[in-house]
Structure formats: structure tokens, C-alpha cells
C-alpha positions, 0 to 999 in steps of 0.5 A: 625575819620578823617585822621587828627585825624588818624595822631594825633593818629600816633603821639601819638603812636610815642610819647609814644613809644619814651618816653618809649624807651627813658626811657629804653635807659636812664636807660640802658645806665646809667647802661651800662656806669657805668659798661663799664667805670669801666670795661674799667679803670679796664682793662686798669690798669690790662693791665698795671699791666701785662705789668709791670710784663712782663717787671720786669720778663726780668730785671736781678737783678744783673744789676738792682742793678747796676743801683743805680750808677748814672754813669750807667744811660746810660747802655743798660737796662736804654736805653731800659727802657727809650724807653718805657717811656711817650708813651701816654703823652700829656703834662709834667703833664700828662705823664705816666712814668716808674721808677725803685725802689730799696729796701734798707733793711738796711735803710728800704727805697725805693729809685729811680734807674731810673726816666726819668723826668727832670727839665726844669730849675735850681731848688732846690728840697726840700722833706719830708714825708709831702711835695715835693717842687720844687724852680725855678727861673722865667724869672724875677729872682724871685723864684717860689715855685711849690708844686709837687703832693706827692703820697697819700698826699690828702688821706682822714684822713691824717690831718697832710698832709692836715694841712701842711702850706708852705710859700715862702717869698723873697726880693732882698737879700734872700728867706725864705722857711717856713713850719708851720711858721718855717724857714727851709731854707734860700736861696740866689737866685744866687745859682741857677745860680751856682754863690753861693757856699753855703747855709745857713740853720738855721745858718749852712753853707752847700755846694749845695749837698743833705743834710738831717737835723733832725728837731723837726717837721719833720722826714726827710727833703732832699735838692737837687740842680737840674740843668736845664735838670737834673733828678728830681729823680737820682738813689739813691734818696728817693722815696717821698710818704706818709708813708701809700703808702711807707708801702704798696709798701715795703710790696709788694716788700718784697713778690715779688708781682705785683699789683697797688695802688690807691693814692687817693682811695676815689676819683672816678678817682685817680692816680695809682701806678702800680708795679711789683717786680724784682727777688731776692727782688732787687726792682721793676719796678713802673708805675705812671698812673695819674688820668688825663690819666684815665680821658682822657680815660674815655672822649674818651670812653664817646665820642664814647659811646655818638656817638654809643647811638646817632646813636642808638637813630636815628635808634630807631627814624627811627624804631619808625616812621617806625613801627608806620606807619606800625601800624597806616596806617592799622588803618587809612585805617580801619578808612576810611573804617568805615567812608564809612560804616557810610555813607552807602557806601558798594561798595568797598573792602579793599586792603590787600597791604596797611595793610602789616603784618596786611593783615588778618585784611583787609581779615576779614573786607572784609568778614564782609563787605560781610555779612553786605551788605547781611544783609543790603539788607535783612533788606532793603527788610524786611523794604520795606515789613513792609512798605506795612503794616505800612506806613512810614508816620505813623511812622513819625507821631509817631516820630520813624525812623523805624518799629523796634523802635515802642513800644507798647503804643507809641502814639501822639495827632494830628489835622487831617482830616479823609477820609472814602471811600466805594464802593456802592453795593459791596456786590451784586457785589462780589456775582457774582464773585469768591474769586480770582476775588473779590481780583483782582477787589478790588486791581485794584480799589485801584490801581486807587485811592491810588496813589491820596491819597499819592500824596496829602500827605494822609496816608492810615491807613487801607484797609477795604475790599472795603473801605479805611480809610485815614488820612490827617495831612496837612490840610482839603484842601488836603483831600478834593482835594484828594476826588475830584481827587479820583472821577475823577480817578474813572470816568476814570476807569469806562470808561474803564469798560464800554468799556469792558461792565463791571459793573462800580464802584460808591463810597461815600466819607465822611470827618471829621476834628478834634483832634485824638490820633495816637498810637499802640495797641495790644500785645507785639507779635502782634500790630497795628498802628491805630487812636483812636478818636470820629473824626474817628467814625464821619467820618465813619458815614458821609461816610455812609450818602452819601448813604442816601442823594445820594451824592458822597462827604459829609463834615462836618462843622468842615472840611468846617471851616478848608478850606482856600478858600471855594469859590474854591469848588462847595459846598452846604448845605445839612442838619443838622442831628443826626448820630449814636455816636454823641449827637449833630446834625452834619451839612453836606455839599455836594461837587459836583465838579465832577458833570456835568456842568448843574447839578452843576448849578442846584444844586447851584440854588437849594441851597436857596430853600433847606435852606428855606425848612430845616428851615420849617422843623426845625420849625415843618412845615414838609408839607411846607418843603416837598413842597419846596423840590418837587417844586425843583424836578420839576425843577431839576429831576437829583438832587437825594438829593432832593428825599432823603431829602423828605423821611428823612423829612417825616420819621422824621430822619432829 
């Protein structure tokens, strides 16, 4: 895994971490928001209830009753109450106002005592249990109808309130106010300017004072003229609300309780009436808390809530990056270390500083690295030891990478040249030496010729005491050149032996080419790699024929055919003879590149006579063949092969 993949892994961890944390934060924040909002609004309303209760406890019942008189609206108590009104207001429609209510046991009505809301224009107030209307003149002199909120009018299930249809029709002469299609009020607009002295209501003439009429469709309708700046609800004016809220308020006032009433309880955020009874059942102080005020509180809380959680999200992101870095940095360091191990680089050590809290991983890795290095060195040494017994070239021919991969029965077929080399007269030579001297002699001898085989790409398959079996998978030329160079190296070695007055070493080399099976034999506990083929047996027999024909190097016809350039070697035909293990005669050639120049010339000159003598022998004329060989001996007495051929012809072994 590269550094890039390590960074991708870190991004993967950060993404999943943020996803999980985000989900937790979302679910948690939703629950916290719902509970916090409910707690905040409940707490706000409870505080208002406590404030109203505290204020009501300070009100004198007697003085409170006197407030029903309009001329006392500027009394000391009223002034003190007026100062507590509209502290949190932003607009006239969102003001939270405090007003006083009196309960009249005779009329069983709840009436205003103090309400500081005022009209900003000359207006006509029309109220009933189904509606609360305000008629005002605009700047163009036209009447405007404002349907003021009626406490509880939108309460679910109050179909009578919801189905009330109010319409204002007007022209230059008059305005008609219609409820459910019935005209309940006829108005001359000039009355609102104080120029008209009477109102025409259903053909009845009334002065511009508060008037109540009993109509078939409505229980109670009140009319009141309000000059600009006048109180919308002066003392003694009835409290306008639906019957359900009126009943709840009146019942609480009778019992002297304090509390709150949701005007529209079906809504999430509703207008509230917060009330507290005055002593002696004289009435109550009531606070109207609009839904807009509570909505504004929720909005401000939401802003603070979002700000806090945004900061938390940023902190969580920073923490995620920090902790992801803390987690992935050690992994990246570990990944780089593993990559170096894969590349067989063991000369390093992890620093615990880059691992932070995971420094124990660095220490464990360093200990593991020491053990791996030790085991690796032991394995290398062991493989080197194994390679002395099973050469790597042989493993490559079998298609395996190491000794541990070899299995019993592994084999392959190859076209190779086999070389056998053996010391002449080694048995006699070894009898004069001690066992230790024997091993020392053989090892010194092998150290002279084995490097030549390796140089030419040969594989030493076996050390046969004083002999060598080598395989050449790269062609017959490499095998023959190796044989020639082996004799040259041996000549140099013999010069050193002569200087020390020691016996020299003479060898014979036999080469044969062909197809062979290379594989493992033995048991699961002890096996060996070897070559199984008739080619090997033939090469061994060819090597033994070097003694019979007094030659140093003999090759077969199969090896000769595989040579790329025959003229590059000094070579002559010896004979075609039968050898043990072969049903057909084997043609043998002598390679004499290592002989002296004079002997090379004599052997080359004798070639044609030797071929004629062989033909005479094949024709059955042994005497003529022997005569030809003897004639050549007179010319080349150093050519020992001629003596061997005469002996073989006379014995009939050719």
C-alpha cells in the first residue's frame, strides 16, 4: 500500500467518522432541540406566571376595585402597573401587555379594569362573543375594517366562530356592517370625526356611546366610540373572548388561583393568557403573551442553538482530523516499513515518536524486525548450505525458486549434453595415501576443474568420488569447450605437481547429447535430484572408452551433430563400436585440442588411413585393417590410439 493509498485510507476513516458522528449529532441535536425548546418556553411562561402572582400579591383589593372607575385610571397603582407594560415589545401587534380584570358576581361577567392599549385613530369598536371588530377611517376617508384577534376564536371545533362571515359595504353616504348576511350597523363616516351626533342602528337612533343590543343571531353586541389615543379597553369594558376561555378564567378567579391558558392549544406555539387572582376574589391581573413573542424567543434560541452546534461541528471536524491523523499516521509508517520489508530492506528501525500513543506498536515491530533479520540470516546461511548439495541451476531447470519448494516426484524433460570426467588410475594412487590425504587430493583436483564447468553454464549433478557428472543445458559447444578448458586447467595443475615431484593427474572425458528426464527421487524424508535417461548411461560408457582408445576426450555422433562449427575443434573419427547398454553401435570422435602441435598434425594426417582401416575391418578384412594401422604407427609412434585400435581389431571388439 503506497502513501497515496494511506491518505485515501485516512480520508475513508475521516468520512466514516464524520458520518457516524453527524448521525449521532443530528439525532441528539433533534432531541435536545425539542426538549430544550419545550423547556425554554415552559420556563418562560412559568416565570411570567410567577411574576403575575408576585404582582397580584402586592395589589390591594379595595384599591383594585376602585380602578373600575375611569377617572381613577391615573392613580398611583395604575401608574405603577403602566410602567411594567410592553417591556419586550417590538411592534404594536407583538406587545406583551398586562391588564386588570374584575369579576362581577351580579352580571357574571369579567370586565377590564386597566388595559393600556390605545387606538392610533378615531375608531368604532364592535364586539361580541363571535368577533371583535375595529372600524377606522384611513387617509382617503374610507372606512377600514380590522378584525382583531378574539381570544380562542380559532380554537378547533368552534364551528360557530369559524363560520362567522363579516362584511363591510360602503359608499359616499353610509357604510353597512354585515354579520352572516344581516346588517347590524349603519354608519355615517362623519361620526368618526365627531361631526355626526347619532348612529342609525336597525332604524333606531342612538347616541355615540356604548350600546348593547339583543339580536336573534347574537347573545351580545357592544358598540363603543374610541377617539384617537383613547383606551381600547377602558375600565368597565367587557373582556372579549370565547365562552370556553371566559369560563376557564372565571372559574380560576373564583378559586383564587394563578396559571395560564393556551388560547389555541392545538398549535405548537399559541397565544397564552397568564393570570393571577387578586385577594378577596376582587379580580385578577392578566398578561397576554402573543405567539409571536414565543416564536421570537424560539428563533433567538434556535440561532444560539445553531451557533453552538456549528462550533461543536467544527470542533468535531478538527477532532476527527486530529484523531484520524493520530490513527492513520502510525498505519502509514507501518505500511512504509512493511514495504521496505517486502523489498528485503532490513537495515532500519521505526522511531516511536511518530506513533504517539501507539509507540508500543513501533517497539513490537522493531522486536519483530530483529527476529526476522535473525531468521533471515539463518535461512540465507541454510540455503547456502543446501545449495552446496542441490545447485541453484538444477532448481531453475525444475522450475522451483528454492529448496523448500522441491517436492518428491517433480520432474521435467530437457535436451542436454552430459559430461563425465574420471581420474585415470585413481585406485592405485589412493592406495598410497591416507583417507585424509585422499579427500584433500580430490578436493584440490576438483577445485581446478569445477570452476570451468560453472563458467560454461554447466551443472555439476554429482561428485562421483574421483569423477564428475555435469549437465550442459546450453548446447554441446559449451560442454566441449568446458572439456577442453578442464584439460588446460589440469595441465597447469600438473605443472605444479611436477614441481613438487608429486604424481600428476590424468583424466578422461566423455560427452553425449540427448533428451533426458530431470527430477527428484527418494522418499519424503530423504530425496535427491538426478537425471534419469539412457543419455546419461551412454555418456558414462563413452568416458570409459577413453581408456580403451587412449584418448582424453571422446564425443558421440549426437554431440558432434549439435556443434555449431565443427571446424573450430581438432577432431577425428575413432570408430563405431558397441558399448554396454546400447543395442546399436556408437560412433566416437576424439577431440585433441590439448595435444601438442606436432601430435595434432600427425593425428590429422592419420585420419584418412584410419577411416580406410575401419572400412576394411567392417568388410571383414581384419589383416588389412591391422596392416594399415601398423603402417601409421611407424609414422606416428606417439599416437597411442592406433595401438588401441589394433588391439580392438584383433580381439574383435570393434
